[in-house]
C-alpha positions in Angstrom: 127.2 103.0 86.7 123.7 102.6 85.8 120.5 103.7 87.5 119.6 101.9 90.9 116.2 100.8 91.5 114.9 101.4 95.1 111.4 100.3 96.2 109.3 102.4 98.2 107.6 100.7 100.5 104.7 101.9 102.9 105.5 102.3 106.2 102.7 101.3 108.3 102.5 97.7 108.2 98.2 97.4 108.5 95.9 99.8 110.3 92.6 99.1 112.5 90.8 102.1 112.1 92.5 104.8 113.4 95.5 103.0 114.6 98.3 102.4 112.4 100.4 99.9 113.0 104.0 100.6 111.4 106.8 98.6 110.3 109.0 99.7 113.1 106.9 98.7 116.0 106.7 95.1 114.3 110.2 94.6 114.3 110.6 96.0 117.8 107.9 93.3 119.2 109.8 90.5 116.7 113.0 91.2 117.9 111.8 91.1 121.9 109.5 88.4 121.5 112.4 86.3 119.4 115.2 87.5 121.7 113.2 86.5 124.9 112.4 82.8 123.4 116.1 82.3 122.1 117.2 83.4 125.4 115.1 81.5 127.4 116.4 78.7 125.3 119.8 79.8 126.4 119.4 79.6 130.1 117.6 76.1 129.8 121.4 74.9 128.4 123.2 76.5 131.5 120.5 76.9 134.6 123.7 77.3 136.9 124.2 80.9 135.5 120.5 82.2 134.6 117.2 80.5 134.9 114.4 81.2 132.3 112.5 83.2 135.2 115.2 85.3 134.9 115.1 85.7 131.1 111.4 86.5 131.8 111.7 89.2 134.0 114.5 91.0 132.7 112.4 91.3 129.2 110.2 93.8 131.1 113.9 95.6 131.9 114.9 95.5 128.2 111.7 96.5 127.1 112.4 99.9 129.3 115.8 100.0 128.2 114.8 100.0 124.8 112.6 102.5 124.6 113.4 104.5 127.2 117.5 104.7 126.1 116.2 104.9 122.5 114.3 107.8 122.9 116.2 109.9 125.0 119.8 108.7 123.1 117.6 110.4 120.0 116.9 114.0 122.2 120.8 113.6 123.4 122.2 112.9 120.1 120.2 114.2 117.2 117.9 117.5 118.5 118.9 118.6 121.6 118.0 122.5 121.2 114.6 121.8 119.7 113.9 119.6 123.0 115.0 122.0 125.1 112.6 124.8 123.9 109.7 122.1 124.2 110.2 119.2 126.5 107.0 118.0 126.7 107.7 116.6 123.3 110.4 114.0 124.6 106.9 112.3 125.8 105.7 112.4 121.9 107.5 109.1 120.6 104.7 108.5 118.5 106.2 111.2 116.4 109.2 109.2 115.3 112.8 109.5 117.0 114.6 106.8 118.3 118.4 106.0 118.8 119.9 103.0 118.4 123.3 104.3 120.4 120.7 105.2 123.3 118.6 102.2 123.2 122.0 100.5 123.4 122.7 102.8 126.1 119.5 102.0 127.8 119.8 98.1 127.5 123.1 98.0 129.4 121.8 100.4 132.1 118.9 98.2 132.3 121.0 95.1 132.7 123.6 95.9 135.0 120.6 96.8 137.1 118.8 93.9 137.0 121.6 91.4 137.5 122.6 93.8 140.4 119.2 93.4 142.2 119.0 89.3 141.2 122.3 89.0 142.6 123.5 87.2 139.2 126.4 87.4 137.0 126.4 90.4 134.9 128.4 88.5 132.6 126.3 85.4 132.3 123.5 88.2 131.3 125.4 89.9 129.1 126.3 86.8 126.8 122.8 85.6 126.9 121.6 89.2 125.5 124.5 89.6 123.0 123.6 86.2 121.5 120.1 87.5 121.0 120.4 91.0 120.0 121.2 90.1 116.4 117.5 88.8 116.1 116.4 92.4 116.7 118.7 94.4 115.1 118.2 92.3 112.0 114.2 92.9 112.0 115.3 96.7 112.9 117.3 96.6 110.0 114.6 95.7 107.7 112.4 98.2 109.1 115.2 100.8 108.1 115.1 99.2 104.6 111.0 99.2 104.6 111.4 102.9 105.8 113.7 103.9 102.9 116.6 104.5 105.7 120.2 103.7 105.8 120.9 102.7 102.1 124.4 103.4 102.1 126.8 104.2 99.4 126.8 103.9 96.0 
């Protein structure tokens, strides 16, 4: 096989003064907003299970689940020794390091707690999250491509 051409993109989408907005940040925002809006649409189709207000409120829980779970997952799964020696760097998320696995565990934990506190069926919420999550997963994979990650095998 001949050589493949791998495009190189700048991981920074745009910059406003010293603030650099990365493609990953836009993927997270787009995924969460897209999932939120689609989740509201789904909730309107089955109002006996979930309300649009439930989806609105769950968005905050999902954001914390993705971010905290993703960061803690990265710390635990990939570089635990480094962060044991430098625990304050766990909070320095701008230096990079998020884990899909941790984000998944974080969102599932958020779903469980939210459903219990609201008195709604966990599986009704899980159905909506399962239907809406591919929006964020798709945008996240596009951001991986832009960053030159996850090429796969040639």
